[in-house]
N, C-alpha and C positions, 0 to 999 in steps of 0.2 A: 595630367592631361597634356597631350601633344599639341603642337601649334596647328592652327586652323589651316586646312589645305587651300591652295589657290585655284582649285578647279570648280568653285561654286559660281554659277552663272548669274550674277546679279544684274545683268543687262536685261533679263527677262523677269516676269513676275514669279513669285515663289511657288504659286499653286498652278495646277494643270488648267490651262485656259481652254481646253477642249470640252470641259464640263461646266455646267451652270454653277455648281457648288464652288468649283475652283475660281471662276470669275467673280462670284459673289464675295468670296473671302478676300480676293484681291481688292475689289472696290470698297469693301467695308474698311479696309486698311487705308486705302488712298484717300477716301473722303472723311476719315475720322476727324471730327471737329476739334478734338483735344490737341491735335498738332498745332492749332493756332495759339495755344497757351505756352508753347515752348519758347524759351528765352533765346536770344541771339547766340549766347555761348553754347547752348545745347545744339542749335542748328549747325554752328561751325564745327562742333565736335563730330557730329554725324557726317558732315561733308568731308572732314579729314579722314575719318574711318573709310568711307567709300572710295575717295580718291587714292588713298594709300593702298587699299586692297587692289584696285584696278592697276596700280603701278607695280604690284607684286610685293608690297610691304604689308605684313599682317600686324595690326596693333597687338602688343603683348597681352595675353589673357583673354583675347576676344573669342566669344563663342559664336556658333552659327546663328543662334537666335538674335544675338546682339548685332551681328552683321546685317541680317535682314531688317531688323528694326531701324538701323541707321540708314539703310538703303531707302526704306519707305519714307522716313523723315526727310531725307535729302530730296527725294522725288517730289515730296509734297510742297517744298519751299523754294526749290531752285529750278531755273529753266533748263530743260533737258539738252538744249543745243548750246546756249551761251554760258550756262553755269551761273548766271546772275540770280540774285535772290529776287523772288517775285513779290509784287505788292500784295499785302495781306489779303485784300478782297479778291485778288485774282487767282488765289490758290485753290486747288481742288478741295482742300479741307475747309474752305470758306463757303462751299456750295450750300451746305445745310443751313448754317446761320443766316447767310444772305437771303436765300430763298424763303427761309422761315419768316423773316421780317417783311419781305415784299408780299408774299402770299397771305400772311396773317393780316396785314393792313388791307389788302384787297378784299378779303372776306369780311373784315370788320366794317370797312367803309365802302362796301361794294356799290352802294348807290352813287357815291361821289367819285370813287377811284376805279370802278370796274372797267370803264372804257379808257381812262387816262393812261393806264399801264401799257395798253397796246395801241395807242394812238398813232404809232409810227407806221402801221399797216392798215390800209383801207379795208381789206377783207375782214380783219379782226374787229374793226370799228363797226362795220356793217353787221357782223354777227352779234356783237354786244348790244348795239342799239336795237337791232331787230328783236332779239330775245327779250331785251328789257321791256320793250313796248308790249310784247306778247304776254309777259308775265305780270303786268301791272295789276290785273284782276285775279291773279292766282295766289295761293298761299305764299307767305313770306319765304318758306323753305325753298320753293321752286326758284324764286328770285335769287337766292344765294348761290345758285349754280351758274348764273350768267357769267361771272368771272372765269369759271373753268372753261366754258364754251369759247370765250374770247381768247383765253390762253392757248387752247388747242388750235384754234384758227391761226393765231399768231405764229405758233411753231410750224404749222404747215406752210406758212408763207415766208417767215423770216429765215429759217434754216436754208431752204433752197436759194433764197436771195443772197444770203451771206456766202454761200458756196457755189454761186452761179458760174464762176470761172472754172470750177471743177467739172461742171456740166458741159462746158464748152470745149475744154482741152483735155479733160479726163484726169484720172489720178493714177499714180504708178501701180502697176500690177507686177508681181514677182512669182517665181516658182517656189517650191517648198523650201529650197535652200536659201531663198532671199535674193536670188539673182533677178535683176529688173528685166522685164520682157517688153515693156512699153507702157503707154497710157490708155486708159479706157474710160469713156464717158458712161458706158453701161454700168461698170463697177461703181462709178461715182453715184449714179442714180440709186443703185441698190444700197450703198452705204448711207446716203442721205435719207432714204426711206427708213432704214433701221434706226437712225438717230432720231428722226421725227417720232417714231413709235415709242422709243425709249423716253423721250422728253414728255410726251403726252402721258405715258405710263407713270412717270414720276409725279405728275400733277394730280392724278386721279385720287390717291389716298388723301393727300394733303388738302385737296379742294372738295372732296366728297364726304369724308368722314367728319371733320370738324363742324361743318354746317348742320349736319343732323344732330350731333351732340349739343351744339349751342342752341339749336331750335328748341330742344327739350329743356335745357338748363335755364334758358331765358324765361320760361313759364313758371319756374320755381321761385318761391319767396326769397330764397337765399340771394339770387342774382337781382331780383327786383329791388331788394333793399340795398344792394351793392353793385349798381350798374357799372361802376368804374372797373370792376373786375373782369368785365366781358372781353375787352381787348387783350389784356395779358393772357387770359385763359385761352383765348382762341389762338393767339400766336404760339403759346406753349403746345397746344394740340397739334398745330401745323408742324412745329419742329419735331415732335415725337414721330409723326407720320413720315417726315422727310428723312429722318435718321435711317429708316429702313427702306423707304421707297427709292432714294437716290442710288445707293449701291446695287440694290436688287434689279432696278431697271437698267442701270449701266451694264449689268451682267446679262441682259436678255440675249444679246448677240456677241459673238467673239470680237475682240478688238481687231484681231487679224482675221478678217472674214475671207470667205472663199467664193468663187464663182466658176462654173464650168466653162471651159474654153468655147464650147458650142454656143454659148449665150453672148459672147463678145461680138464687137463690130466685125464685119466681114474682112476688112483689111488687116486688122490686128490678128484675127483668127488665122488668116492665111500666113501671116508673118510667123506666128508661133508654130504652126504646123510645119513650116518650111525649116525653121531654125532649131526648133525643139519638138520634134514629132512625138516624143514620148509624154509630153506634158498634156494632161487632160483637165487639170484644175489649177487655177491661178489664185493668188492671194493679194489682199489690199488692206490698208488701214481704214476702217470705217469712220474714224473720227469720234468726237464726243459732243 
């Protein structure tokens, strides 16, 4: 077997990002919780493979599959700009276990914690308190969905607030080749909308399916005799849902999204038409 060629573009995802399947495969790999179990030595080995390859040095005996594996391990643990190792809970591979614990606890103790989780935003609190009062006389199952409504409201408020600077000054837009053409607040609005939809989508399976299952199981003698099993069982169900919902909802929209020039701000549109008259579509990073 010959040496691995140096023309493999590991700066980009391995799979075609113009298709949902390609994006889903990418995010299944990026959010794989098993990467959290890798030792420091394994992370360093992956970093060395990636950095050496980018420098034009191929590790002896390295295969293409091993190169891509090292690339995704490296991306999951190290900051893309500084190269520093990320704190464990701040890694993409920690998304599922961290959200599993938070969401599982919310659903288990929803009467006590349903509003506490989203107390940072008044809109979410109003949603949670309002729905909680409305569901007091309804079946328990209905009340279990109050945390989901609060989380959905929180996402609609928190994400735009966290990215409000982008709404004010815009985000970079580029042509197909990646050449920067300017900043667009319109592109920022579209990107933020896509992220909000993805985040709410992630919460739907984890906060809608387990409550239904738990409502059924809690009426069975098995759980009535072992009530202490309720919390771990619910957290496990949430985790199972998130393993699939997280990457699939991240893949709903392309990371490098596009917008037609005619939809941009008038001044930016005029600038692009003047400097790059052939450009009809521009691209931007929608964020996560």
